[in-house]
C-alpha positions as CSV (number, residue, x, y, z in Angstrom):
1,M,1.0,21.7,-18.4
2,T,-0.4,24.2,-16.0
3,E,1.5,26.8,-14.0
4,A,0.9,24.8,-10.8
5,D,2.5,21.7,-12.4
6,R,5.5,23.7,-13.5
7,L,6.0,25.1,-10.0
8,A,5.6,21.7,-8.4
9,R,8.2,20.2,-10.8
10,K,10.6,23.0,-10.2
11,R,10.3,22.6,-6.4
12,Y,10.7,18.8,-6.7
13,Y,13.9,19.3,-8.7
14,L,15.2,21.8,-6.1
15,M,14.5,19.4,-3.2
16,S,16.2,16.6,-5.2
17,G,19.2,18.9,-5.9
18,V,19.6,19.6,-2.2
19,N,19.6,15.9,-1.4
20,L,22.1,15.2,-4.2
21,A,24.4,18.0,-2.9
22,A,24.2,16.6,0.6
23,A,25.0,13.1,-0.5
24,A,28.0,14.5,-2.4
25,G,29.1,16.2,0.8
26,A,28.8,12.9,2.7
27,V,30.9,11.1,0.1
28,L,33.5,13.9,0.3
29,G,33.5,13.5,4.1
30,L,34.1,9.7,3.7
31,L,37.0,10.4,1.3
32,I,38.6,12.8,3.7
33,M,38.2,10.4,6.6
34,G,39.6,7.5,4.5
35,R,42.7,9.2,3.2
36,S,43.6,11.3,6.3
37,Q,46.6,10.6,8.4
38,A,46.0,13.3,11.0
39,T,43.3,13.2,13.6
40,E,42.1,16.7,12.8
41,H,41.4,15.7,9.2
42,T,39.5,12.6,10.4
43,L,37.4,14.8,12.7
44,L,36.8,17.2,9.8
45,G,35.5,14.3,7.6
46,G,33.3,13.1,10.4
47,A,31.8,16.5,10.9
48,L,31.2,16.9,7.2
49,I,29.4,13.5,7.1
50,L,27.2,14.5,10.1
51,A,26.4,17.9,8.6
52,S,25.5,16.3,5.3
53,L,23.2,13.8,7.0
54,Y,21.5,16.6,8.9
55,V,21.0,18.6,5.7
56,M,19.4,15.5,4.0
57,A,17.0,15.0,6.9
58,V,16.0,18.6,7.7
59,V,16.2,20.9,4.7
60,P,13.8,19.2,2.2
61,R,11.2,18.9,4.9
62,A,11.6,22.6,5.8
63,M,11.3,23.5,2.2
64,A,8.1,21.5,1.8
65,R,6.7,23.0,5.0
66,K,7.5,26.5,3.8
67,W,5.9,25.9,0.4
68,K,2.8,24.2,1.8
69,T,1.9,27.1,4.1
70,P,-0.2,29.8,2.4
71,A,1.3,33.2,2.3
72,P,-0.3,35.8,4.7
């Protein structure tokens, strides 16, 4: 395996880890919303879900874009 293959594998695992962490955050938000009695906790769970979905949509693309661009 070449050095470029190792780097690509490492980056893939990093991007997958970001998606996995964001999915775990969304599940945590669902748990908070489902078990909350107060409105503030429900809003906190909803905000956590929205933030997690945003991270899942934006961060891996930004990482790929950064890695694709050659260094100056």
